[in-house]
KELUM-255759 format. One record per residue (C-alpha): x, y, z; residue in one letter. Coordinates in steps of 0.02 Angstrom, whole numbers, plus 32768, in hexadecimal, padded with zeros to 4 digits. Example, Ala and Ser with C-alpha at 12.3 -4.5 7.8 and 13.67 -1.06 7.14 Angstrom:
BEGIN
82677F1F8186A
82AC7FCB8165S
END
This chain:
BEGIN
1C9C29CCCA6FM
1C8E2A02CB26S
1BDF2A25CB68S
1C1D2ABDCBC9H
1BC42B5BCB92A
1C692BB3CB70F
1CA92B2ACAFED
1C042B27CAA2Q
1C0B2BE5CA8BA
1CBC2BECCA43I
1CA52B54C9D2A
1CDD2B6EC91EL
1CC92AFEC886T
1D4C2B06C7FAP
1CF72B24C752V
1D8D2B54C6E3A
1E462B7AC6F7P
1E592C05C77BN
1D9B2C11C78CL
1D2A2BDAC81BY
1C712BE6C83FK
1C232C02C8EAG
1B832C3FC93BS
1B5A2CB4C9CBT
1B242C6CCA73S
1A902CABCADAD
1AF22C79CB77A
1B702D06CB58F
1AFD2D94CB24K
1B2E2E42CB5EN
1AE02EEECB49M
1AFB2EF0CA8CV
1B322E4CCA41G
1B9F2DCACA99P
1C142DE6CB2DF
1CB32E30CAE4G
1D242DB7CB40G
1CCB2D27CAEAL
1CE12D79CA3FT
1D9B2D8BCA62A
1DA42CD4CA97A
1D4D2C9FC9F5I
1DCC2CFCC98DL
1E5C2CB2C9EFL
1E0F2C05C9DFN
1E192C13C921A
1ED62C19C932V
1EDE2B98C9BDL
1E8C2B16C94CQ
1EDF2B4DC8A9H
1F502AC6C85CP
1FDC2B45C83EE
1FE02B88C8F0R
208C2B9BC93DL
20A52BA5C9FAG
203B2BFECA7CD
1FE82CAACA7AP
20522D38CABCV
1FDF2DC9CA91S
1F322DE6CA47L
1EE92E8ECA11T
1E2F2E93C9EBV
1DD42F27C99DN
1D182F23C9B0F
1CE32F79C910A
1C282F60C921G
1BA32EFAC97BP
1B9E2E3FC95BV
1AED2E0FC92FG
1A962D70C967D
1AB72CDAC8F7G
1B422C98C889D
1BEA2CEAC867F
1C8C2CC2C80EE
1D3D2CD4C84FV
1DD02CE7C7D9E
1E752CB6C829A
1F082CE3C7BBT
1FBE2CC2C7EBP
20152D60C7AFL
20C62D27C7D2R
21182C91C824T
21CC2C98C85BN
22342C14C8B0R
21E42C2EC95AS
21612CB8C943T
20C02CCCC8E3Q
204D2D5FC8BBH
1F932D4FC895W
1F062DB9C84EL
1E572D8CC88BL
1DB32DCDC844L
1D062DA5C883Q
1C812DC6C7FFK
1BC42DC5C7F2Q
1B6A2DDEC74CN
1C122E05C6FAG
1C382E94C773E
1CC52E96C7F4V
1C7F2EA5C8A4V
1D1F2E7DC904T
1DD62E7DC8D2S
1E6E2E41C92FA
1F272E1FC924T
1F7C2D95C985A
20312D6EC9A8F
20652CBCC9CFF
21102C77C9FCA
21702BE1CA38N
21A42C1BCAE4R
224C2BE6CB28R
229C2BD9CBD4E
22E72C83CBFDT
22F12CFFCC8BL
224C2CFCCCEBS
22222D8DCD5EE
21762DC7CD99Q
21782E80CDC4Q
20C02E92CDF4L
20892E31CE8DA
1FD52DFDCEA7A
1F752E6FCF1EP
1F472E2FCFCAQ
1E9C2DDDCFC8A
1E3A2D64D034P
1E282CB3CFF3A
1D9E2CA3CF70P
1D482C1BCFD7T
1D312C99D065S
1CCB2D0CCFF5L
1C1A2CFCCFB5Q
1BF32CEDCEFDR
1BAB2D92CEBEV
1B122D85CE4DD
1B2E2DF8CDB8L
1AA92DA6CD4BS
1A692E47CCFDI
1ABB2E07CC5CR
1ABC2D54CC1CN
1B792D46CC16W
1B8D2D73CCCEF
1B3A2CCECCFBK
1BC92C70CCA9Q
1C472CAACD2DY
1C612C98CDE7D
1C892D46CE2BF
1CCD2D5CCEDDR
1CED2E15CEFAF
1D6C2E5BCF74V
1D402F0ECF45R
1CFB2F73CEB4G
1C512F23CE98V
1BF52F8CCE14P
1B682FF9CE58F
1B952FD6CF0FS
1BFB306DCF47R
1BBB30C2CFE4R
1BA0317FCFE3P
1C31319AD05CE
1CAE3137CFF1D
1D2B318DCF7FE
1D0E3176CEC3P
1D7C30E7CE89E
1D8C3083CDE9T
1DE72FECCE32E
1D992F40CE3FS
1DEC2EABCE93L
1D982E03CE83L
1DAA2D48CE72W
1D5B2CFDCDD8V
1D4E2C57CD7DR
1CDE2C05CCFCD
1C372BC8CD3DY
1C2A2B36CD42P
1CE52B23CD59E
1D482AF9CCBDR
1E012AD4CCA2A
1E5E2B75CC7BL
1EA62B88CBCCD
1ED12C18CB57F
1E1F2C2CCB17A
1DD12C36CBC4S
1E5D2CA7CC05L
1E392D1CCB72T
1D832D2BCBA5A
1DAB2D3CCC5EL
1E1A2DD1CC35G
1D7F2E32CC02D
1D092E0BCC94V
1D1E2EB5CCE6F
1C8B2F2DCCD9A
1CAF2FD5CC87P
1D083043CD06R
1C8930CECCECV
1C09305FCD44F
1C6F306FCDE4L
1C83312BCDD7L
1BCE3153CDADR
1B8030C5CE10Q
1AFE30B5CD87S
1AEF305FCCE0F
1B4330BFCC53T
1B3E3085CB9DP
1BF23053CB7AS
1C5C2FD1CB23G
1D0D2F9DCAFBT
1D512FE1CA57V
1DFD2F92CA5AS
1E4C2F13CACFM
1EFA2EC8CAD9T
1F262E2FCB40H
1FD92E02CB6DY
1FEA2D4BCB9AF
20732D29CC19H
20532C6ECC31A
20702BD4CBC7T
1FE92B53CBAAG
20372ADFCC2AE
20372B69CCADE
1F7F2B8BCC8EL
1F512AD7CCB5L
1FA92AE9CD5DQ
1F4E2B8ECD7EA
1E9D2B4DCD6AS
1E292B89CDF4G
1E002C3ACE27F
1E632CCACDDAL
1E812D6CCE36L
1E522DFFCDC7G
1E782EB7CDDEQ
1E3D2F42CD6AA
1E413000CD6FR
1E393096CCFCA
1EB83123CCFBT
1E4D31A5CCA1R
1D9D31B6CC5EL
1D903248CBE5H
1D223280CB53R
1CC231DDCB3DN
1D573168CB4DY
1DB43113CBDBA
1E42309ACBEED
1E412FFCCC57Q
1ED92F9ECC96I
1EBB2EF0CCDCA
1F212E5ECD1DH
1EF82DA9CD46L
1F5D2D3FCDC0W
1F4D2C87CDEES
1F1E2C57CEA0E
1FD72C42CEC7D
20022CF1CE8AG
20462CD0CDDBV
201D2D5BCD60L
1FC52D0CCCCBL
1F7F2D9DCC66L
1F8C2E59CC52T
1F032EB2CBF2S
1EE82F63CBB6T
1E492FABCB6AQ
1E023046CB1AS
1D4C3057CB50V
1CC430C9CB0CY
1C42310FCB83F
1BAD317FCB61K
1BA03226CBB6E
END
């Protein structure tokens, strides 16, 4: 097994058909329980290493039903239906017999077809021209190399207009080859958008998150390095907000689109 903190944190041991055992990692602690992107990566990893897996992930929807406590957990990965080139999965993370996280995943054998990218990467300076930003107020922040172009939480000047957009370069720290598990976690590295509007810490957390994977596994290997991430909200209202995020490779290929529903406390 790799010694990288991320690989250690998503490690699962098969204990029965469709059943895996894992344990939480102190390296990825967040406000309450683990970093949500890591939890999503753990669930996806159960399918990635399942003997009945078909193809690559196309979409993953994760519902964070309750806090994940420190210690051991189980992941049930059940293939609901397998067709000739597609496969649907139900994923349940449990502690003490109770579901703490649920997910559905859609996998497929992708074929050569029309390929058209409608959303270009925003203009941004090279990541090597920017300084790494220390966001080590939470353990999991230390596991990533953040290079912000704009939208650093808690940094807006009084004269600036309120804005929920962040644009940043990001990669695993220390650097690690990009794959579906790490891309899943990287899709959730954006702070809650309410942090940018209020410029202060607000208790908040993702309730539901869907990732759409645009790349194949081979394309991810070619995209290793910094990813350009952009995230914004369209409305924050009555304790809930959305978040729409995208991740591009350094050469401008769109790898992931993500949408979230986020709770925030008034």
